[in-house]
Structures are given as C-alpha cells and as structure tokens.
MDTraj code that builds the backbone (N, CA, C; nanometers):
import mdtraj as md
import numpy as np

residues = "UNK UNK UNK UNK UNK UNK UNK UNK UNK UNK UNK UNK UNK UNK UNK UNK UNK UNK UNK UNK UNK UNK UNK UNK UNK UNK UNK UNK UNK UNK UNK UNK UNK UNK UNK UNK UNK UNK UNK UNK UNK UNK UNK UNK UNK UNK UNK UNK UNK UNK UNK UNK UNK UNK UNK UNK UNK UNK UNK UNK UNK UNK UNK UNK UNK UNK UNK UNK UNK UNK UNK UNK UNK UNK UNK UNK UNK UNK UNK UNK UNK".split()
xyz = np.array([
    [-1.3863, 0.0881, 0.5676],
    [-1.3219, 0.0106, 0.6715],
    [-1.1756, 0.0551, 0.6805],
    [-1.1306, 0.0919, 0.7983],
    [-0.9917, 0.1302, 0.8205],
    [-0.9149, 0.0089, 0.8715],
    [-0.7943, -0.0082, 0.8207],
    [-0.7143, -0.1258, 0.8512],
    [-0.5688, -0.0834, 0.8694],
    [-0.4994, -0.1435, 0.9637],
    [-0.3567, -0.1181, 0.9831],
    [-0.2813, -0.2475, 0.9560],
    [-0.1822, -0.2378, 0.8687],
    [-0.1023, -0.3531, 0.8272],
    [0.0423, -0.3312, 0.8696],
    [0.1030, -0.4300, 0.9327],
    [0.2448, -0.4241, 0.9702],
    [0.3259, -0.4760, 0.8530],
    [0.4080, -0.3886, 0.7949],
    [0.4864, -0.4261, 0.6780],
    [0.6024, -0.5177, 0.7157],
    [0.6528, -0.5877, 0.6142],
    [0.7652, -0.6793, 0.6322],
    [0.8665, -0.6537, 0.5206],
    [0.9916, -0.6267, 0.5572],
    [1.0975, -0.6128, 0.4585],
    [1.1098, -0.4765, 0.3933],
    [1.0477, -0.3739, 0.4530],
    [1.0559, -0.2389, 0.3972],
    [1.0965, -0.1399, 0.5054],
    [1.1339, -0.0198, 0.4623],
    [1.1692, 0.0864, 0.5569],
    [1.0462, 0.1354, 0.6331],
    [0.9316, 0.1384, 0.5664],
    [0.8087, 0.1750, 0.6379],
    [0.7732, 0.0604, 0.7323],
    [0.7071, 0.0934, 0.8418],
    [0.6757, -0.0090, 0.9418],
    [0.5291, -0.0504, 0.9412],
    [0.4419, 0.0409, 0.9010],
    [0.2985, 0.0128, 0.8987],
    [0.2339, 0.0878, 0.7838],
    [0.1192, 0.0361, 0.7412],
    [0.0349, 0.1066, 0.6449],
    [-0.1044, 0.1128, 0.7056],
    [-0.1572, 0.2322, 0.7136],
    [-0.2947, 0.2502, 0.7602],
    [-0.3774, 0.2865, 0.6376],
    [-0.4791, 0.2070, 0.6084],
    [-0.5564, 0.2332, 0.4889],
    [-0.7057, 0.2198, 0.5128],
    [-0.7783, 0.2915, 0.4317],
    [-0.9239, 0.2898, 0.4375],
    [-0.9756, 0.2544, 0.2988],
    [-1.0586, 0.1502, 0.2931],
    [-1.1188, 0.1049, 0.1685],
    [-1.2695, 0.1054, 0.1878],
    [-1.3398, 0.1578, 0.0896],
    [-1.4860, 0.1650, 0.0964],
    [-1.5431, 0.1208, -0.0378],
    [-1.6258, 0.0178, -0.0359],
    [-1.6895, -0.0345, -0.1576],
    [-1.5882, -0.0672, -0.2668],
    [-1.4749, -0.1262, -0.2280],
    [-1.3737, -0.1671, -0.3243],
    [-1.2879, -0.0541, -0.3787],
    [-1.2987, 0.0651, -0.3202],
    [-1.2217, 0.1813, -0.3622],
    [-1.1286, 0.2231, -0.2485],
    [-1.0022, 0.2466, -0.2816],
    [-0.9064, 0.2948, -0.1816],
    [-0.9409, 0.4411, -0.1532],
    [-0.9671, 0.4732, -0.0286],
    [-1.0055, 0.6094, 0.0091],
    [-0.8906, 0.6890, 0.0699],
    [-0.8115, 0.6243, 0.1538],
    [-0.7063, 0.6969, 0.2250],
    [-0.5960, 0.5990, 0.2629],
    [-0.4708, 0.6438, 0.2519],
    [-0.3563, 0.5608, 0.2894],
    [-0.2550, 0.6473, 0.3618],
    [-0.1950, 0.5936, 0.4670],
    [-0.0847, 0.6603, 0.5366],
    [0.0213, 0.5547, 0.5666],
    [0.1439, 0.5804, 0.5240],
    [0.2574, 0.4933, 0.5552],
    [0.3288, 0.5503, 0.6755],
    [0.3744, 0.4646, 0.7665],
    [0.4521, 0.5064, 0.8817],
    [0.5976, 0.4766, 0.8505],
    [0.6810, 0.5781, 0.8490],
    [0.8219, 0.5606, 0.8169],
    [0.8409, 0.5524, 0.6662],
    [0.9603, 0.5134, 0.6255],
    [0.9892, 0.5001, 0.4837],
    [1.0249, 0.6330, 0.4195],
    [1.0236, 0.6364, 0.2886],
    [1.0589, 0.7549, 0.2096],
    [0.9381, 0.8472, 0.2023],
    [0.9342, 0.9454, 0.2874],
    [0.8157, 1.0282, 0.3077],
    [0.7569, 1.0850, 0.1789],
    [0.8373, 1.1511, 0.0981],
    [0.7857, 1.2137, -0.0240],
    [0.7294, 1.1119, -0.1219],
    [0.8033, 1.0043, -0.1440],
    [0.7566, 0.9014, -0.2368],
    [0.6277, 0.8366, -0.1881],
    [0.6191, 0.8113, -0.0599],
    [0.5004, 0.7436, -0.0075],
    [0.3796, 0.8364, -0.0028],
    [0.4017, 0.9659, 0.0179],
    [0.2904, 1.0608, 0.0069],
    [0.2390, 1.0635, -0.1367],
    [0.3325, 1.0631, -0.2319],
    [0.2933, 1.0617, -0.3725],
    [0.2167, 0.9364, -0.4081],
    [0.2666, 0.8216, -0.3655],
    [0.1979, 0.6953, -0.3906],
    [0.0582, 0.6974, -0.3302],
    [0.0474, 0.7461, -0.2078],
    [-0.0825, 0.7509, -0.1389],
    [-0.1821, 0.8370, -0.2149],
    [-0.1374, 0.9506, -0.2650],
    [-0.2270, 1.0395, -0.3388],
    [-0.2658, 0.9821, -0.4747],
    [-0.1722, 0.9113, -0.5371],
    [-0.2018, 0.8531, -0.6682],
    [-0.3069, 0.7428, -0.6614],
    [-0.3024, 0.6603, -0.5576],
    [-0.3965, 0.5482, -0.5522],
    [-0.5284, 0.5841, -0.4823],
    [-0.5351, 0.6979, -0.4158],
    [-0.6613, 0.7390, -0.3522],
    [-0.7680, 0.7549, -0.4601],
    [-0.8808, 0.6895, -0.4399],
    [-0.9909, 0.6937, -0.5353],
    [-0.9853, 0.5846, -0.6407],
    [-0.8809, 0.5038, -0.6368],
    [-0.8618, 0.3986, -0.7361],
    [-0.9247, 0.2676, -0.6869],
    [-0.9833, 0.1889, -0.7769],
    [-1.0337, 0.0572, -0.7362],
    [-0.9196, -0.0314, -0.6855],
    [-0.9486, -0.1090, -0.5825],
    [-0.8483, -0.1977, -0.5226],
    [-0.7858, -0.2889, -0.6269],
    [-0.8667, -0.3473, -0.7150],
    [-0.8140, -0.4402, -0.8155],
    [-0.7120, -0.3719, -0.9062],
    [-0.7346, -0.2462, -0.9388],
    [-0.6405, -0.1735, -1.0233],
    [-0.5105, -0.1452, -0.9492],
    [-0.5213, -0.1090, -0.8216],
    [-0.4013, -0.0866, -0.7396],
    [-0.3166, -0.2129, -0.7389],
    [-0.3801, -0.3261, -0.7132],
    [-0.3077, -0.4530, -0.7072],
    [-0.2452, -0.4863, -0.8423],
    [-0.3196, -0.4681, -0.9506],
    [-0.2655, -0.5039, -1.0823],
    [-0.1473, -0.4161, -1.1213],
    [-0.1431, -0.2931, -1.0745],
    [-0.0339, -0.2020, -1.1098],
    [0.0885, -0.2145, -1.0190],
    [0.0677, -0.2467, -0.8920],
    [0.1759, -0.2354, -0.7940],
    [0.2301, -0.3673, -0.7396],
    [0.1551, -0.4742, -0.7517],
    [0.1987, -0.6007, -0.6935],
    [0.3262, -0.6509, -0.7596],
    [0.4212, -0.6921, -0.6773],
    [0.5454, -0.7498, -0.7266],
    [0.6586, -0.6510, -0.7460],
    [0.6340, -0.5224, -0.7248],
    [0.7418, -0.4234, -0.7362],
    [0.8441, -0.4501, -0.6262],
    [0.9714, -0.4439, -0.6648],
    [1.0790, -0.4663, -0.5694],
    [1.1519, -0.3356, -0.5438],
    [1.2177, -0.3257, -0.4302],
    [1.2950, -0.2068, -0.3944],
    [1.4403, -0.2483, -0.3806],
    [1.5232, -0.2031, -0.4740],
    [1.6636, -0.2421, -0.4708],
    [1.6772, -0.3927, -0.4773],
    [1.7559, -0.4496, -0.3889],
    [1.7744, -0.5943, -0.3851],
    [1.6727, -0.6670, -0.2991],
    [1.5786, -0.5933, -0.2444],
    [1.4779, -0.6559, -0.1580],
    [1.3727, -0.7276, -0.2423],
    [1.3130, -0.8323, -0.1875],
    [1.2096, -0.9046, -0.2630],
    [1.0727, -0.8363, -0.2601],
    [1.0631, -0.7218, -0.1943],
    [0.9357, -0.6510, -0.1816],
    [0.9628, -0.5009, -0.1826],
    [0.8571, -0.4224, -0.1679],
    [0.8664, -0.2760, -0.1643],
    [0.7436, -0.2238, -0.0912],
    [0.7400, -0.0939, -0.0673],
    [0.6206, -0.0361, -0.0045],
    [0.4962, -0.0537, -0.0922],
    [0.5048, -0.0322, -0.2250],
    [0.3871, -0.0580, -0.3074],
    [0.3431, -0.2049, -0.3024],
    [0.4390, -0.2967, -0.3024],
    [0.4067, -0.4388, -0.2939],
    [0.3432, -0.4714, -0.1587],
    [0.3947, -0.4102, -0.0521],
    [0.3371, -0.4325, 0.0809],
    [0.1943, -0.3789, 0.0889],
    [0.1664, -0.2699, 0.0192],
    [0.0296, -0.2186, 0.0117],
    [-0.0613, -0.3249, -0.0484],
    [-0.0157, -0.3911, -0.1534],
    [-0.0950, -0.4980, -0.2153],
    [-0.1162, -0.6139, -0.1194],
    [-0.0130, -0.6481, -0.0438],
    [-0.0277, -0.7547, 0.0558],
    [-0.1317, -0.7160, 0.1613],
    [-0.1323, -0.5905, 0.2004],
    [-0.2325, -0.5427, 0.2965],
    [-0.3726, -0.5554, 0.2382],
    [-0.3880, -0.5183, 0.1126],
    [-0.5195, -0.5275, 0.0473],
    [-0.5644, -0.6719, 0.0370],
    [-0.4715, -0.7643, 0.0060],
    [-0.5053, -0.9068, 0.0021],
    [-0.5466, -0.9546, 0.1411],
    [-0.4741, -0.9113, 0.2428],
    [-0.5069, -0.9519, 0.3800],
    [-0.6466, -0.9018, 0.4200],
    [-0.6865, -0.7907, 0.3611],
    [-0.8212, -0.7355, 0.3877],
    [-0.9300, -0.8130, 0.3129],
    [-0.8888, -0.9046, 0.2260],
    [-0.9874, -0.9864, 0.1541],
    [-1.0063, -0.9503, 0.0083],
    [-0.9173, -0.8687, -0.0443],
    [-0.9278, -0.8291, -0.1859],
    [-0.8300, -0.9081, -0.2699],
])
top = md.Topology()
chain = top.add_chain()
for i, resn in enumerate(residues, 1):
    res = top.add_residue(resn, chain, resSeq=i)
    for name in ("N", "CA", "C"):
        top.add_atom(name, md.element.get_by_symbol(name[0]), res)
traj = md.Trajectory(xyz[None], top)
C-alpha cells in the first residue's frame, strides 16, 4: 500500500511510503536534507514497521519537538501501525 503523509514541523514537506505485509518497502521524502533522508530511506527499507517505530519515534531535530524520522513514525501510525 502506497501512502503520502504531509509532515508537520520539519524541513521536508511530505513522505511517500510503501508498506507491504508490515514491512517498509520504499520511502521518499520531499524536501529536507537530501543526503540524510536518502540514507534514512535506504536503512529502513526492508525493515518491519514495528522496528522502525521502536528505533526512530521521538527523535528531535535541533530545538524542534519532532524530526523527519519521527514524522515517518507518525505516518506509519496514521497508516494503522
């Protein structure tokens, strides 16, 4: 299932992700720190959703209360995980 999430409080504006049978298959961030987000996307591809959430949820960026990894977790929760 492909899903597009509008981020809140980050430099990236959207996250497009594909999850199949509880496994993250593909992620693309729109905007943000290109190199870091490509790296993050490649690292979590093939990882179970629950593991992604347990590792990344709550990460903050600078003084912000959220981050791109945290927003990814919010997107996964919104998808029902």
